[in-house]
C-alpha beads as a LAMMPS data file, in Angstrom:
LAMMPS data file: protein, C-alpha beads

224 atoms
223 bonds

1 atom types
1 bond types

-500.0 500.0 xlo xhi
-500.0 500.0 ylo yhi
-500.0 500.0 zlo zhi

Masses

1 110.0

Atoms # bond

1 1 1 3.407 -14.902 -15.323
2 1 1 3.753 -14.475 -19.050
3 1 1 7.117 -14.750 -20.745
4 1 1 7.379 -10.966 -20.828
5 1 1 9.280 -9.592 -17.856
6 1 1 7.227 -7.115 -15.883
7 1 1 8.286 -4.018 -13.990
8 1 1 6.988 -3.217 -10.511
9 1 1 7.205 0.206 -8.913
10 1 1 7.090 0.227 -5.112
11 1 1 6.760 3.388 -3.039
12 1 1 8.126 3.248 0.482
13 1 1 10.406 0.477 -0.673
14 1 1 13.093 1.245 1.881
15 1 1 10.804 0.639 4.860
16 1 1 10.422 -2.763 6.479
17 1 1 7.168 -3.661 4.730
18 1 1 8.040 -1.929 1.472
19 1 1 11.425 -3.620 1.210
20 1 1 9.837 -7.017 1.904
21 1 1 7.347 -6.347 -0.893
22 1 1 10.152 -5.361 -3.252
23 1 1 12.060 -8.547 -2.397
24 1 1 8.984 -10.721 -2.947
25 1 1 8.306 -9.138 -6.322
26 1 1 11.926 -9.621 -7.394
27 1 1 11.723 -13.252 -6.313
28 1 1 8.651 -13.719 -8.509
29 1 1 10.487 -12.389 -11.551
30 1 1 9.752 -8.658 -11.615
31 1 1 12.168 -5.860 -12.274
32 1 1 11.621 -3.577 -9.274
33 1 1 11.955 0.191 -9.073
34 1 1 11.902 1.811 -5.627
35 1 1 10.372 5.232 -5.100
36 1 1 11.256 6.341 -1.590
37 1 1 12.301 9.567 0.082
38 1 1 15.767 9.342 -1.476
39 1 1 14.244 9.330 -4.954
40 1 1 11.137 11.493 -4.668
41 1 1 9.256 13.743 -2.256
42 1 1 5.889 12.028 -2.201
43 1 1 4.328 15.060 -0.530
44 1 1 5.187 17.178 -3.601
45 1 1 2.868 16.529 -6.544
46 1 1 5.305 17.981 -9.065
47 1 1 8.129 15.769 -7.810
48 1 1 5.880 12.703 -7.969
49 1 1 4.992 13.525 -11.565
50 1 1 8.679 14.070 -12.375
51 1 1 9.640 10.699 -10.908
52 1 1 6.838 8.911 -12.751
53 1 1 7.778 10.572 -16.021
54 1 1 11.360 9.348 -15.693
55 1 1 10.256 5.701 -15.696
56 1 1 9.808 3.906 -18.978
57 1 1 7.393 1.278 -17.747
58 1 1 5.259 0.122 -14.847
59 1 1 3.154 -3.037 -14.922
60 1 1 2.627 -3.323 -11.175
61 1 1 2.270 -0.285 -8.922
62 1 1 2.439 -0.858 -5.170
63 1 1 1.841 2.234 -3.049
64 1 1 3.243 1.242 0.339
65 1 1 4.640 4.582 1.510
66 1 1 2.828 6.284 4.365
67 1 1 3.102 9.430 6.447
68 1 1 2.158 8.763 10.056
69 1 1 1.526 12.136 11.683
70 1 1 -0.686 11.728 14.747
71 1 1 -3.244 14.066 16.278
72 1 1 -6.786 13.986 17.642
73 1 1 -9.682 16.157 16.540
74 1 1 -8.959 18.493 19.455
75 1 1 -5.376 18.832 18.186
76 1 1 -6.424 19.290 14.545
77 1 1 -3.479 20.402 12.398
78 1 1 -4.559 21.045 8.808
79 1 1 -1.004 21.345 7.501
80 1 1 -0.135 17.931 8.942
81 1 1 -3.416 16.479 7.649
82 1 1 -2.699 17.739 4.141
83 1 1 0.791 16.274 4.252
84 1 1 -0.569 12.872 5.290
85 1 1 -3.099 12.916 2.484
86 1 1 -0.494 14.153 -0.021
87 1 1 1.786 11.196 0.738
88 1 1 -0.739 8.483 1.498
89 1 1 -3.468 9.319 -1.005
90 1 1 -2.504 11.895 -3.627
91 1 1 0.875 10.339 -4.472
92 1 1 -0.785 6.999 -5.113
93 1 1 -3.412 8.597 -7.335
94 1 1 -0.807 10.574 -9.283
95 1 1 1.250 7.451 -9.913
96 1 1 -1.832 5.496 -10.975
97 1 1 -2.743 8.340 -13.327
98 1 1 0.753 8.289 -14.815
99 1 1 1.070 4.535 -15.260
100 1 1 -2.477 3.425 -16.135
101 1 1 -2.264 4.438 -19.835
102 1 1 0.775 2.200 -20.377
103 1 1 -0.876 -0.645 -18.515
104 1 1 -3.974 -0.242 -20.656
105 1 1 -1.916 -0.253 -23.836
106 1 1 -0.344 -3.568 -22.832
107 1 1 -3.668 -4.983 -21.608
108 1 1 -2.306 -5.809 -18.156
109 1 1 -1.853 -3.882 -14.950
110 1 1 -1.919 -4.252 -11.206
111 1 1 -2.351 -1.388 -8.764
112 1 1 -2.085 -2.303 -5.079
113 1 1 -2.600 0.166 -2.248
114 1 1 -1.224 -0.860 1.154
115 1 1 -3.748 0.345 3.716
116 1 1 -4.383 -0.883 7.281
117 1 1 -6.858 -2.913 9.290
118 1 1 -7.134 0.121 11.602
119 1 1 -9.675 1.369 9.052
120 1 1 -12.140 -1.140 10.513
121 1 1 -11.430 -0.475 14.202
122 1 1 -9.228 2.573 14.910
123 1 1 -7.206 1.714 18.036
124 1 1 -6.485 5.277 19.174
125 1 1 -8.022 8.741 18.601
126 1 1 -4.708 10.272 17.515
127 1 1 -4.575 7.950 14.508
128 1 1 -7.241 10.179 12.923
129 1 1 -5.167 11.378 9.914
130 1 1 -3.626 7.972 9.226
131 1 1 -6.893 6.037 9.419
132 1 1 -8.762 8.648 7.374
133 1 1 -6.147 8.504 4.621
134 1 1 -6.143 4.705 4.501
135 1 1 -9.944 4.641 4.398
136 1 1 -9.787 7.030 1.447
137 1 1 -7.548 4.547 -0.374
138 1 1 -10.089 1.775 0.180
139 1 1 -12.708 3.934 -1.526
140 1 1 -10.299 4.772 -4.326
141 1 1 -9.567 1.074 -4.807
142 1 1 -13.235 0.289 -5.325
143 1 1 -13.764 3.209 -7.686
144 1 1 -10.688 2.692 -9.850
145 1 1 -11.438 -1.020 -10.152
146 1 1 -14.524 -0.156 -12.200
147 1 1 -12.832 2.557 -14.236
148 1 1 -9.727 0.577 -15.133
149 1 1 -11.088 -2.959 -15.291
150 1 1 -12.095 -2.787 -18.969
151 1 1 -8.430 -2.105 -19.787
152 1 1 -7.212 -5.232 -17.994
153 1 1 -6.035 -3.370 -14.893
154 1 1 -6.903 -4.816 -11.487
155 1 1 -6.924 -2.507 -8.468
156 1 1 -6.781 -3.939 -4.960
157 1 1 -5.833 -2.971 -1.430
158 1 1 -3.982 -4.882 1.280
159 1 1 -4.818 -4.042 4.902
160 1 1 -2.247 -5.606 7.230
161 1 1 -2.668 -5.814 10.949
162 1 1 -0.070 -4.768 13.505
163 1 1 3.196 -5.883 11.963
164 1 1 6.539 -6.340 13.688
165 1 1 8.674 -3.587 12.156
166 1 1 11.266 -1.281 13.732
167 1 1 8.881 1.661 13.381
168 1 1 6.033 -0.214 15.063
169 1 1 8.297 -1.415 17.866
170 1 1 9.504 2.137 18.449
171 1 1 5.973 3.494 18.641
172 1 1 4.276 0.815 20.730
173 1 1 4.996 -1.104 23.932
174 1 1 5.709 -4.818 23.694
175 1 1 2.431 -5.478 25.503
176 1 1 0.528 -4.083 22.511
177 1 1 1.934 -6.795 20.266
178 1 1 1.085 -9.466 22.810
179 1 1 -2.461 -8.160 23.211
180 1 1 -3.108 -8.129 19.470
181 1 1 -1.576 -11.563 19.018
182 1 1 -3.914 -13.088 21.594
183 1 1 -6.967 -11.573 19.865
184 1 1 -6.018 -12.966 16.459
185 1 1 -7.494 -16.231 15.226
186 1 1 -3.927 -17.195 14.316
187 1 1 -1.942 -16.271 17.458
188 1 1 1.321 -15.255 15.843
189 1 1 2.929 -11.856 15.493
190 1 1 2.731 -10.617 11.922
191 1 1 5.952 -9.930 10.028
192 1 1 6.602 -7.926 6.830
193 1 1 6.807 -11.082 4.731
194 1 1 3.150 -11.776 5.542
195 1 1 2.174 -8.543 3.819
196 1 1 4.680 -9.033 1.013
197 1 1 3.357 -12.481 0.140
198 1 1 -0.165 -11.116 -0.213
199 1 1 0.976 -8.268 -2.454
200 1 1 3.131 -10.587 -4.557
201 1 1 0.148 -12.862 -5.138
202 1 1 -1.978 -9.931 -6.289
203 1 1 0.681 -9.115 -8.880
204 1 1 0.388 -12.533 -10.521
205 1 1 -1.844 -13.825 -13.285
206 1 1 -3.382 -16.094 -10.654
207 1 1 -5.085 -13.063 -9.118
208 1 1 -6.738 -12.073 -12.410
209 1 1 -10.270 -12.302 -10.951
210 1 1 -9.504 -10.080 -7.949
211 1 1 -10.231 -6.369 -8.201
212 1 1 -11.933 -3.765 -6.035
213 1 1 -11.240 -5.927 -2.986
214 1 1 -9.290 -5.317 0.205
215 1 1 -7.357 -8.329 1.462
216 1 1 -6.697 -8.308 5.207
217 1 1 -3.607 -10.298 6.286
218 1 1 -4.020 -9.713 10.015
219 1 1 -4.150 -13.220 11.428
220 1 1 -7.937 -13.183 11.548
221 1 1 -8.131 -10.255 13.959
222 1 1 -10.913 -8.610 11.967
223 1 1 -12.641 -11.104 9.667
224 1 1 -14.165 -9.295 6.703

Bonds

1 1 1 2
2 1 2 3
3 1 3 4
4 1 4 5
5 1 5 6
6 1 6 7
7 1 7 8
8 1 8 9
9 1 9 10
10 1 10 11
11 1 11 12
12 1 12 13
13 1 13 14
14 1 14 15
15 1 15 16
16 1 16 17
17 1 17 18
18 1 18 19
19 1 19 20
20 1 20 21
21 1 21 22
22 1 22 23
23 1 23 24
24 1 24 25
25 1 25 26
26 1 26 27
27 1 27 28
28 1 28 29
29 1 29 30
30 1 30 31
31 1 31 32
32 1 32 33
33 1 33 34
34 1 34 35
35 1 35 36
36 1 36 37
37 1 37 38
38 1 38 39
39 1 39 40
40 1 40 41
41 1 41 42
42 1 42 43
43 1 43 44
44 1 44 45
45 1 45 46
46 1 46 47
47 1 47 48
48 1 48 49
49 1 49 50
50 1 50 51
51 1 51 52
52 1 52 53
53 1 53 54
54 1 54 55
55 1 55 56
56 1 56 57
57 1 57 58
58 1 58 59
59 1 59 60
60 1 60 61
61 1 61 62
62 1 62 63
63 1 63 64
64 1 64 65
65 1 65 66
66 1 66 67
67 1 67 68
68 1 68 69
69 1 69 70
70 1 70 71
71 1 71 72
72 1 72 73
73 1 73 74
74 1 74 75
75 1 75 76
76 1 76 77
77 1 77 78
78 1 78 79
79 1 79 80
80 1 80 81
81 1 81 82
82 1 82 83
83 1 83 84
84 1 84 85
85 1 85 86
86 1 86 87
87 1 87 88
88 1 88 89
89 1 89 90
90 1 90 91
91 1 91 92
92 1 92 93
93 1 93 94
94 1 94 95
95 1 95 96
96 1 96 97
97 1 97 98
98 1 98 99
99 1 99 100
100 1 100 101
101 1 101 102
102 1 102 103
103 1 103 104
104 1 104 105
105 1 105 106
106 1 106 107
107 1 107 108
108 1 108 109
109 1 109 110
110 1 110 111
111 1 111 112
112 1 112 113
113 1 113 114
114 1 114 115
115 1 115 116
116 1 116 117
117 1 117 118
118 1 118 119
119 1 119 120
120 1 120 121
121 1 121 122
122 1 122 123
123 1 123 124
124 1 124 125
125 1 125 126
126 1 126 127
127 1 127 128
128 1 128 129
129 1 129 130
130 1 130 131
131 1 131 132
132 1 132 133
133 1 133 134
134 1 134 135
135 1 135 136
136 1 136 137
137 1 137 138
138 1 138 139
139 1 139 140
140 1 140 141
141 1 141 142
142 1 142 143
143 1 143 144
144 1 144 145
145 1 145 146
146 1 146 147
147 1 147 148
148 1 148 149
149 1 149 150
150 1 150 151
151 1 151 152
152 1 152 153
153 1 153 154
154 1 154 155
155 1 155 156
156 1 156 157
157 1 157 158
158 1 158 159
159 1 159 160
160 1 160 161
161 1 161 162
162 1 162 163
163 1 163 164
164 1 164 165
165 1 165 166
166 1 166 167
167 1 167 168
168 1 168 169
169 1 169 170
170 1 170 171
171 1 171 172
172 1 172 173
173 1 173 174
174 1 174 175
175 1 175 176
176 1 176 177
177 1 177 178
178 1 178 179
179 1 179 180
180 1 180 181
181 1 181 182
182 1 182 183
183 1 183 184
184 1 184 185
185 1 185 186
186 1 186 187
187 1 187 188
188 1 188 189
189 1 189 190
190 1 190 191
191 1 191 192
192 1 192 193
193 1 193 194
194 1 194 195
195 1 195 196
196 1 196 197
197 1 197 198
198 1 198 199
199 1 199 200
200 1 200 201
201 1 201 202
202 1 202 203
203 1 203 204
204 1 204 205
205 1 205 206
206 1 206 207
207 1 207 208
208 1 208 209
209 1 209 210
210 1 210 211
211 1 211 212
212 1 212 213
213 1 213 214
214 1 214 215
215 1 215 216
216 1 216 217
217 1 217 218
218 1 218 219
219 1 219 220
220 1 220 221
221 1 221 222
222 1 222 223
223 1 223 224
């Protein structure tokens, strides 16, 4: 990093993965601002804009927050779908829109969207809204990389595999973790620090040549 101290803004920073990301960024010398449900309603565009406007600076934006409503096509719920996209997609875009001008002025910026390796192989039909929203972020990553690159802003995505968090444990049987672990090239259960280390690297000057890419820390489950 340069001598100038950088500020990172992390959405979903009170969750297991988000808090690990925040800790990793602090450890690498960033000032970290958390935007979670206690600070902002990410489903409300006006509240997202208010929260962004209250911040003086953002050099690294990490959008890790995610709504996880589940339904199949047969159970289609447009209100729930719109909420998932508001939190998972629109909030990230609004924050990028708010912070990109300052990044461009300073000639440095990192925008990282936390997505999921379920984009490549959806494991269940009722993950339709979640997978669709994360796939949208992959497309946004590729598009913004070209738009913002000339201003020194790199845009990437991180697609973790099944990670051992309280939320994941509550929503899946233990056998699911064992099954995924045995299919990975590296047979170890993923933990939040695995994701955090990848994000922290992308925030460094060492990742200056990476943009438009999706890194997949999933133990080699789905080589890309």
